SENU-509370 format. One record per residue (C-alpha): residue number from 1; residue in one letter; x, y, z. Coordinates in nm, 2 decimals, decimal comma, always signed. Each point is the difference from the previous one (the first is absolute). Example, Ala and Ser with C-alpha at 12.3 -4.5 7.8 and 13.67 -1.06 7.14 Angstrom:
<bado=1; pati=A; px=+1,23; py=-0,45; pz=+0,78> $
<bado=2; pati=S; px=+0,14; py=+0,34; pz=-0,07> $
This chain:
<bado=1; pati=M; px=-2,72; py=-1,08; pz=-2,73> $
<bado=2; pati=L; px=+0,24; py=-0,29; pz=+0,00> $
<bado=3; pati=A; px=+0,19; py=-0,01; pz=-0,34> $
<bado=4; pati=I; px=+0,14; py=-0,35; pz=+0,00> $
<bado=5; pati=K; px=-0,29; py=-0,25; pz=-0,08> $
<bado=6; pati=P; px=+0,08; py=-0,39; pz=-0,04> $
<bado=7; pati=V; px=-0,04; py=-0,09; pz=-0,35> $
<bado=8; pati=C; px=-0,26; py=-0,29; pz=-0,06> $
<bado=9; pati=W; px=+0,21; py=-0,30; pz=-0,11> $
<bado=10; pati=L; px=-0,11; py=-0,36; pz=-0,04> $
<bado=11; pati=P; px=+0,21; py=-0,15; pz=+0,29> $
<bado=12; pati=A; px=-0,13; py=+0,26; pz=+0,24> $
<bado=13; pati=L; px=-0,37; py=-0,07; pz=-0,12> $
<bado=14; pati=T; px=+0,07; py=-0,37; pz=+0,06> $
<bado=15; pati=L; px=+0,12; py=+0,08; pz=+0,36> $
<bado=16; pati=L; px=-0,32; py=+0,21; pz=+0,07> $
<bado=17; pati=T; px=-0,23; py=-0,27; pz=-0,16> $
<bado=18; pati=S; px=+0,16; py=-0,26; pz=+0,23> $
<bado=19; pati=Y; px=-0,15; py=+0,16; pz=+0,28> $
<bado=20; pati=L; px=-0,34; py=+0,05; pz=-0,10> $
<bado=21; pati=P; px=-0,28; py=-0,25; pz=+0,09> $
<bado=22; pati=P; px=-0,02; py=-0,30; pz=-0,24> $
<bado=23; pati=T; px=-0,31; py=+0,15; pz=-0,17> $
<bado=24; pati=L; px=+0,20; py=+0,31; pz=-0,07> $
<bado=25; pati=A; px=+0,35; py=-0,13; pz=-0,07> $
<bado=26; pati=L; px=-0,09; py=-0,15; pz=-0,37> $
<bado=27; pati=P; px=+0,25; py=+0,09; pz=-0,28> $
<bado=28; pati=L; px=-0,11; py=+0,28; pz=-0,21> $
<bado=29; pati=N; px=-0,07; py=-0,22; pz=-0,30> $
<bado=30; pati=M; px=-0,20; py=-0,27; pz=+0,19> $
<bado=31; pati=T; px=-0,31; py=-0,06; pz=+0,19> $
<bado=32; pati=D; px=-0,06; py=-0,27; pz=+0,29> $
<bado=33; pati=S; px=-0,13; py=-0,25; pz=-0,28> $
<bado=34; pati=D; px=+0,38; py=-0,03; pz=-0,10> $
<bado=35; pati=P; px=+0,17; py=-0,14; pz=+0,29> $
<bado=36; pati=S; px=+0,20; py=-0,25; pz=-0,20> $
<bado=37; pati=T; px=+0,17; py=+0,29; pz=-0,19> $
<bado=38; pati=S; px=+0,08; py=+0,21; pz=+0,33> $
<bado=39; pati=P; px=+0,38; py=+0,02; pz=+0,05> $
<bado=40; pati=P; px=+0,14; py=-0,06; pz=+0,32> $
<bado=41; pati=S; px=+0,07; py=+0,26; pz=+0,24> $
<bado=42; pati=P; px=+0,38; py=+0,11; pz=-0,01> $
<bado=43; pati=P; px=+0,16; py=-0,17; pz=+0,27> $
<bado=44; pati=S; px=+0,16; py=+0,30; pz=+0,14> $
<bado=45; pati=F; px=-0,36; py=+0,18; pz=+0,08> $
<bado=46; pati=P; px=-0,19; py=-0,26; pz=+0,21> $
<bado=47; pati=A; px=-0,37; py=+0,03; pz=-0,09> $
<bado=48; pati=H; px=-0,27; py=+0,13; pz=+0,23> $
<bado=49; pati=Q; px=+0,24; py=+0,06; pz=+0,29> $
<bado=50; pati=T; px=-0,13; py=+0,24; pz=+0,27> $
<bado=51; pati=Y; px=+0,19; py=+0,27; pz=+0,18> $
<bado=52; pati=P; px=-0,06; py=+0,17; pz=+0,35> $
<bado=53; pati=L; px=-0,14; py=+0,34; pz=-0,02> $
<bado=54; pati=V; px=+0,29; py=+0,24; pz=+0,10> $
<bado=55; pati=E; px=+0,06; py=+0,37; pz=-0,01> $
<bado=56; pati=P; px=+0,19; py=+0,09; pz=-0,34> $
<bado=57; pati=L; px=+0,39; py=+0,06; pz=+0,03> $
<bado=58; pati=N; px=+0,06; py=+0,35; pz=-0,13> $
<bado=59; pati=I; px=+0,30; py=+0,06; pz=-0,22> $
<bado=60; pati=A; px=+0,17; py=+0,31; pz=-0,08> $
<bado=61; pati=V; px=+0,21; py=+0,06; pz=-0,30> $
<bado=62; pati=L; px=+0,24; py=+0,30; pz=+0,02> $
<bado=63; pati=L; px=+0,06; py=+0,17; pz=-0,35> $
<bado=64; pati=F; px=+0,23; py=+0,30; pz=-0,12> $
<bado=65; pati=P; px=+0,07; py=+0,11; pz=-0,35> $
<bado=66; pati=A; px=+0,22; py=-0,23; pz=-0,20> $
<bado=67; pati=F; px=-0,09; py=-0,32; pz=+0,22> $
<bado=68; pati=Q; px=+0,09; py=-0,32; pz=-0,18> $
<bado=69; pati=A; px=-0,31; py=-0,16; pz=-0,15> $
<bado=70; pati=L; px=+0,06; py=-0,37; pz=+0,08> $
<bado=71; pati=D; px=+0,09; py=+0,10; pz=+0,35> $
<bado=72; pati=V; px=-0,35; py=+0,11; pz=+0,07> $
<bado=73; pati=F; px=-0,19; py=-0,21; pz=-0,25> $
<bado=74; pati=G; px=+0,16; py=-0,35; pz=+0,06> $
<bado=75; pati=P; px=-0,09; py=-0,02; pz=+0,36> $
<bado=76; pati=L; px=-0,33; py=+0,16; pz=-0,07> $
<bado=77; pati=D; px=-0,09; py=-0,26; pz=-0,23> $
<bado=78; pati=A; px=+0,08; py=-0,28; pz=+0,22> $
<bado=79; pati=L; px=-0,22; py=+0,19; pz=+0,26> $
<bado=80; pati=N; px=-0,27; py=+0,04; pz=-0,26> $
<bado=81; pati=I; px=-0,02; py=-0,37; pz=-0,02> $
<bado=82; pati=L; px=+0,03; py=-0,05; pz=+0,38> $
<bado=83; pati=S; px=-0,30; py=+0,26; pz=+0,04> $
<bado=84; pati=Q; px=-0,24; py=-0,27; pz=-0,16> $
<bado=85; pati=T; px=+0,02; py=-0,21; pz=+0,30> $
<bado=86; pati=I; px=+0,15; py=+0,21; pz=+0,27> $
<bado=87; pati=P; px=-0,18; py=+0,35; pz=+0,09> $
<bado=88; pati=L; px=+0,25; py=+0,27; pz=-0,08> $
<bado=89; pati=N; px=-0,01; py=+0,38; pz=-0,05> $
<bado=90; pati=L; px=+0,22; py=+0,20; pz=-0,21> $
<bado=91; pati=H; px=+0,11; py=+0,38; pz=+0,08> $
<bado=92; pati=I; px=+0,21; py=+0,18; pz=-0,25> $
<bado=93; pati=L; px=+0,21; py=+0,29; pz=+0,16> $
<bado=94; pati=A; px=+0,19; py=+0,29; pz=-0,14> $
<bado=95; pati=S; px=+0,11; py=+0,35; pz=+0,07> $
<bado=96; pati=T; px=-0,31; py=+0,11; pz=-0,20> $
<bado=97; pati=L; px=-0,30; py=-0,13; pz=-0,15> $
<bado=98; pati=S; px=+0,13; py=+0,06; pz=-0,35> $
<bado=99; pati=P; px=+0,09; py=-0,29; pz=-0,21> $
<bado=100; pati=V; px=+0,35; py=-0,16; pz=+0,08> $
<bado=101; pati=S; px=+0,21; py=-0,08; pz=-0,30> $
<bado=102; pati=T; px=+0,26; py=-0,26; pz=-0,07> $
<bado=103; pati=K; px=+0,16; py=+0,25; pz=-0,23> $
<bado=104; pati=P; px=+0,37; py=+0,04; pz=+0,08> $
<bado=105; pati=L; px=+0,07; py=+0,36; pz=+0,14> $
<bado=106; pati=T; px=+0,28; py=+0,05; pz=-0,29> $
<bado=107; pati=L; px=-0,03; py=-0,18; pz=-0,33> $
<bado=108; pati=T; px=+0,31; py=-0,05; pz=-0,23> $
<bado=109; pati=T; px=-0,23; py=-0,09; pz=-0,29> $
<bado=110; pati=R; px=-0,30; py=+0,15; pz=-0,18> $
<bado=111; pati=S; px=-0,25; py=-0,29; pz=+0,15> $
<bado=112; pati=N; px=-0,34; py=+0,09; pz=+0,13> $
<bado=113; pati=F; px=-0,07; py=-0,32; pz=+0,17> $
<bado=114; pati=S; px=-0,13; py=-0,05; pz=+0,36> $
<bado=115; pati=E; px=-0,28; py=-0,10; pz=+0,23> $
<bado=116; pati=S; px=-0,19; py=+0,21; pz=+0,25> $
<bado=117; pati=V; px=-0,19; py=-0,09; pz=+0,31> $
<bado=118; pati=V; px=-0,25; py=+0,21; pz=+0,18> $
<bado=119; pati=P; px=+0,04; py=+0,01; pz=+0,38> $
<bado=120; pati=T; px=-0,28; py=-0,07; pz=+0,25> $
<bado=121; pati=H; px=+0,15; py=+0,20; pz=+0,29> $
<bado=122; pati=T; px=+0,30; py=+0,25; pz=+0,06> $
<bado=123; pati=F; px=+0,28; py=-0,03; pz=+0,27> $
<bado=124; pati=D; px=-0,17; py=+0,28; pz=+0,17> $
<bado=125; pati=S; px=-0,36; py=-0,16; pz=+0,04> $
<bado=126; pati=P; px=+0,10; py=-0,39; pz=-0,01> $
<bado=127; pati=P; px=-0,26; py=-0,26; pz=+0,10> $
<bado=128; pati=S; px=+0,01; py=-0,09; pz=+0,36> $
<bado=129; pati=D; px=-0,01; py=-0,36; pz=-0,02> $
<bado=130; pati=I; px=+0,31; py=-0,10; pz=-0,21> $
<bado=131; pati=D; px=+0,11; py=-0,35; pz=+0,08> $
<bado=132; pati=V; px=+0,28; py=-0,05; pz=-0,26> $
<bado=133; pati=L; px=+0,23; py=+0,24; pz=-0,17> $
<bado=134; pati=L; px=+0,12; py=-0,09; pz=-0,35> $
<bado=135; pati=V; px=+0,30; py=+0,24; pz=-0,12> $
<bado=136; pati=P; px=+0,11; py=-0,04; pz=-0,35> $
<bado=137; pati=G; px=+0,33; py=+0,11; pz=-0,14> $
<bado=138; pati=G; px=+0,09; py=+0,20; pz=-0,33> $
<bado=139; pati=L; px=+0,21; py=+0,26; pz=-0,13> $
<bado=140; pati=G; px=-0,21; py=+0,26; pz=+0,21> $
<bado=141; pati=T; px=+0,14; py=-0,15; pz=+0,33> $
<bado=142; pati=R; px=+0,30; py=+0,24; pz=-0,09> $
<bado=143; pati=S; px=-0,21; py=+0,31; pz=-0,02> $
<bado=144; pati=P; px=+0,06; py=+0,30; pz=+0,24> $
<bado=145; pati=D; px=-0,37; py=+0,01; pz=+0,03> $
<bado=146; pati=I; px=-0,07; py=-0,34; pz=+0,18> $
<bado=147; pati=G; px=+0,03; py=+0,15; pz=+0,34> $
<bado=148; pati=P; px=-0,38; py=-0,01; pz=+0,07> $
<bado=149; pati=L; px=-0,02; py=-0,38; pz=-0,08> $
<bado=150; pati=V; px=+0,29; py=-0,09; pz=+0,22> $
<bado=151; pati=D; px=-0,15; py=+0,19; pz=+0,28> $
<bado=152; pati=F; px=-0,33; py=-0,18; pz=-0,06> $
<bado=153; pati=I; px=+0,20; py=-0,32; pz=+0,04> $
<bado=154; pati=A; px=+0,17; py=+0,10; pz=+0,32> $
<bado=155; pati=T; px=-0,34; py=+0,10; pz=+0,17> $
<bado=156; pati=T; px=-0,22; py=-0,26; pz=-0,14> $
<bado=157; pati=Y; px=+0,22; py=-0,31; pz=+0,01> $
<bado=158; pati=P; px=-0,01; py=-0,04; pz=+0,40> $
<bado=159; pati=K; px=-0,39; py=-0,04; pz=-0,05> $
<bado=160; pati=V; px=-0,03; py=-0,27; pz=-0,27> $
<bado=161; pati=Q; px=+0,03; py=-0,37; pz=+0,01> $
<bado=162; pati=Y; px=+0,25; py=-0,05; pz=-0,28> $
<bado=163; pati=M; px=+0,20; py=+0,17; pz=-0,27> $
<bado=164; pati=I; px=+0,11; py=-0,09; pz=-0,34> $
<bado=165; pati=T; px=+0,26; py=+0,18; pz=-0,19> $
<bado=166; pati=V; px=+0,08; py=-0,08; pz=-0,38> $
<bado=167; pati=C; px=+0,33; py=+0,09; pz=-0,15> $
<bado=168; pati=T; px=+0,14; py=+0,33; pz=+0,10> $
<bado=169; pati=G; px=-0,31; py=+0,06; pz=+0,21> $
<bado=170; pati=S; px=+0,23; py=-0,14; pz=+0,27> $
<bado=171; pati=W; px=+0,20; py=+0,33; pz=-0,01> $
<bado=172; pati=L; px=-0,31; py=+0,21; pz=+0,10> $
<bado=173; pati=A; px=-0,06; py=-0,25; pz=+0,27> $
<bado=174; pati=A; px=+0,36; py=+0,03; pz=+0,12> $
<bado=175; pati=R; px=+0,00; py=+0,39; pz=-0,03> $
<bado=176; pati=A; px=-0,30; py=-0,03; pz=+0,22> $
<bado=177; pati=G; px=+0,19; py=-0,17; pz=+0,26> $
<bado=178; pati=V; px=-0,24; py=-0,30; pz=+0,01> $
<bado=179; pati=L; px=+0,27; py=-0,24; pz=-0,12> $
<bado=180; pati=D; px=+0,29; py=+0,10; pz=+0,25> $
<bado=181; pati=G; px=+0,16; py=-0,30; pz=+0,13> $
<bado=182; pati=R; px=-0,20; py=-0,23; pz=-0,23> $
<bado=183; pati=R; px=+0,10; py=-0,21; pz=-0,28> $
<bado=184; pati=A; px=-0,13; py=+0,10; pz=-0,33> $
<bado=185; pati=T; px=+0,07; py=-0,01; pz=-0,38> $
<bado=186; pati=S; px=-0,08; py=+0,20; pz=-0,31> $
<bado=187; pati=N; px=+0,06; py=+0,04; pz=-0,39> $
<bado=188; pati=K; px=+0,34; py=-0,16; pz=-0,09> $
<bado=189; pati=R; px=+0,08; py=+0,21; pz=-0,28> $
<bado=190; pati=S; px=-0,05; py=+0,33; pz=+0,20> $
<bado=191; pati=W; px=+0,18; py=-0,18; pz=+0,29> $
<bado=192; pati=A; px=+0,24; py=+0,30; pz=+0,09> $
<bado=193; pati=G; px=-0,30; py=+0,22; pz=+0,03> $
<bado=194; pati=R; px=-0,12; py=-0,17; pz=+0,33> $
<bado=195; pati=L; px=+0,24; py=+0,24; pz=+0,20> $
<bado=196; pati=E; px=-0,03; py=+0,33; pz=-0,19> $
<bado=197; pati=Y; px=-0,38; py=-0,02; pz=+0,00> $
<bado=198; pati=G; px=-0,07; py=-0,24; pz=+0,28> $
<bado=199; pati=S; px=+0,21; py=-0,05; pz=+0,31> $
<bado=200; pati=D; px=+0,32; py=-0,18; pz=+0,13> $
<bado=201; pati=N; px=-0,19; py=-0,10; pz=+0,31> $
<bado=202; pati=V; px=-0,17; py=-0,27; pz=-0,18> $
<bado=203; pati=K; px=+0,16; py=-0,38; pz=-0,02> $
<bado=204; pati=W; px=+0,00; py=-0,01; pz=-0,37> $
<bado=205; pati=V; px=-0,01; py=-0,35; pz=-0,15> $
<bado=206; pati=A; px=+0,14; py=+0,00; pz=-0,35> $
<bado=207; pati=K; px=-0,10; py=-0,36; pz=-0,12> $
<bado=208; pati=A; px=-0,37; py=-0,03; pz=+0,08> $
<bado=209; pati=R; px=-0,32; py=-0,01; pz=-0,22> $
<bado=210; pati=W; px=-0,17; py=+0,13; pz=+0,31> $
<bado=211; pati=V; px=+0,08; py=+0,04; pz=+0,38> $
<bado=212; pati=V; px=-0,24; py=-0,02; pz=+0,30> $
<bado=213; pati=D; px=+0,07; py=+0,17; pz=+0,32> $
<bado=214; pati=G; px=-0,29; py=+0,01; pz=+0,25> $
<bado=215; pati=N; px=-0,30; py=+0,12; pz=-0,17> $
<bado=216; pati=V; px=+0,19; py=+0,17; pz=-0,30> $
<bado=217; pati=W; px=+0,05; py=-0,16; pz=-0,34> $
<bado=218; pati=T; px=+0,27; py=+0,18; pz=-0,22> $
<bado=219; pati=S; px=+0,03; py=-0,15; pz=-0,34> $
<bado=220; pati=S; px=+0,27; py=+0,02; pz=-0,31> $
<bado=221; pati=G; px=-0,07; py=+0,19; pz=-0,30> $
<bado=222; pati=V; px=-0,31; py=+0,05; pz=-0,19> $
<bado=223; pati=S; px=-0,17; py=-0,37; pz=-0,05> $
<bado=224; pati=A; px=+0,15; py=-0,11; pz=+0,33> $
<bado=225; pati=G; px=-0,28; py=+0,17; pz=+0,17> $
<bado=226; pati=I; px=-0,26; py=-0,25; pz=-0,15> $
<bado=227; pati=D; px=+0,22; py=-0,28; pz=+0,19> $
<bado=228; pati=A; px=+0,01; py=+0,21; pz=+0,32> $
<bado=229; pati=T; px=-0,36; py=+0,05; pz=+0,01> $
<bado=230; pati=L; px=-0,08; py=-0,37; pz=-0,08> $
<bado=231; pati=D; px=+0,23; py=-0,07; pz=+0,32> $
<bado=232; pati=W; px=-0,20; py=+0,24; pz=+0,20> $
<bado=233; pati=I; px=-0,33; py=-0,16; pz=-0,12> $
<bado=234; pati=K; px=+0,15; py=-0,33; pz=+0,11> $
<bado=235; pati=F; px=+0,10; py=+0,11; pz=+0,34> $
<bado=236; pati=V; px=-0,35; py=+0,16; pz=+0,06> $
<bado=237; pati=W; px=-0,22; py=-0,25; pz=-0,15> $
<bado=238; pati=G; px=+0,21; py=-0,31; pz=-0,08> $
<bado=239; pati=E; px=+0,18; py=-0,15; pz=-0,28> $
<bado=240; pati=E; px=-0,29; py=-0,16; pz=-0,15> $
<bado=241; pati=R; px=-0,18; py=+0,35; pz=-0,05> $
<bado=242; pati=A; px=+0,31; py=+0,15; pz=-0,12> $
<bado=243; pati=R; px=+0,06; py=-0,31; pz=-0,27> $
<bado=244; pati=M; px=-0,38; py=+0,09; pz=-0,11> $
<bado=245; pati=V; px=+0,10; py=+0,35; pz=-0,07> $
<bado=246; pati=A; px=+0,32; py=-0,08; pz=-0,19> $
<bado=247; pati=D; px=-0,19; py=-0,26; pz=-0,22> $
<bado=248; pati=G; px=-0,29; py=+0,25; pz=-0,04> $
<bado=249; pati=M; px=+0,28; py=+0,24; pz=-0,13> $
<bado=250; pati=E; px=+0,18; py=-0,27; pz=-0,22> $
<bado=251; pati=Y; px=+0,31; py=+0,12; pz=+0,19> $
<bado=252; pati=D; px=+0,30; py=-0,21; pz=+0,06> $
<bado=253; pati=W; px=+0,05; py=+0,09; pz=+0,38> $
<bado=254; pati=H; px=+0,34; py=+0,01; pz=+0,11> $
<bado=255; pati=T; px=-0,04; py=-0,16; pz=+0,37> $
<bado=256; pati=D; px=+0,37; py=+0,03; pz=+0,10> $
<bado=257; pati=A; px=+0,08; py=+0,33; pz=+0,13> $
<bado=258; pati=S; px=+0,38; py=-0,05; pz=-0,07> $
<bado=259; pati=W; px=-0,06; py=-0,06; pz=-0,37> $
<bado=260; pati=D; px=+0,16; py=+0,30; pz=-0,15> $
<bado=261; pati=P; px=+0,17; py=+0,01; pz=-0,37> $
<bado=262; pati=F; px=+0,01; py=+0,37; pz=+0,00> $
<bado=263; pati=A; px=+0,25; py=+0,02; pz=+0,30> $
<bado=264; pati=E; px=+0,23; py=-0,23; pz=-0,20> $
<bado=265; pati=L; px=-0,07; py=+0,22; pz=-0,31> $
<bado=266; pati=Y; px=+0,12; py=+0,32; pz=+0,17> $
<bado=267; pati=G; px=+0,26; py=-0,18; pz=+0,19> $
<bado=268; pati=L; px=-0,14; py=+0,07; pz=+0,34> $
<bado=269; pati=K; px=+0,10; py=-0,18; pz=+0,30> $
<bado=270; pati=D; px=-0,09; py=+0,01; pz=+0,38> $
<bado=271; pati=E; px=+0,27; py=+0,09; pz=+0,23> $
């Protein structure tokens, strides 16, 4: 059973009702006898628009212990909103079907604070129809037990349409060999780790919010995954659709891939 469910919140409800027939799209506190008090439809959500019936795009998120929460949940929330107008399927993969936690592998405090996600598939028994790989980062990318995930990327990437990595997730893609000769970026605070835990066969770009090379999107640290995902949505479905998603999230989308204050913060420059 899928453990991540979109929360019912008012902007999403507005989006959903804007696509219903006029007799069903009334505000919750009104009837069809109150047309004068009906609010206008939000400009980013065109009312009563129809979409062609197409097969769902199948997106697979790859999880490991000590993944970074926002690396996963930021892009997924953008895709939650997108899925209300575009057919999408979500698969969550890990080494086993046991819950996967964000809890760091080692703790220097007495904190007991983490989130867990229940996978839908394992790397040994994946779905056969993956179109997009989403690879998060996190402290777990440094684990000596990360090998099965790296192997899965290596064998699965050639079969998919797109791959998106967030933060140090690009290290895993680099170790899998799929970034060889490509331009890519990663977390700037942990920039040195790209060689120790990734690969020196990659054209690493220090100053970039995200980088696109072929069908691969790699983002900088954590929140940058949202910007990269929105850019991918823009590439596949157009800028208007991506802007609709960003507005639905009330997210200030950074559309310039070269915007990177964190490269400056950590004194990183491209050679």
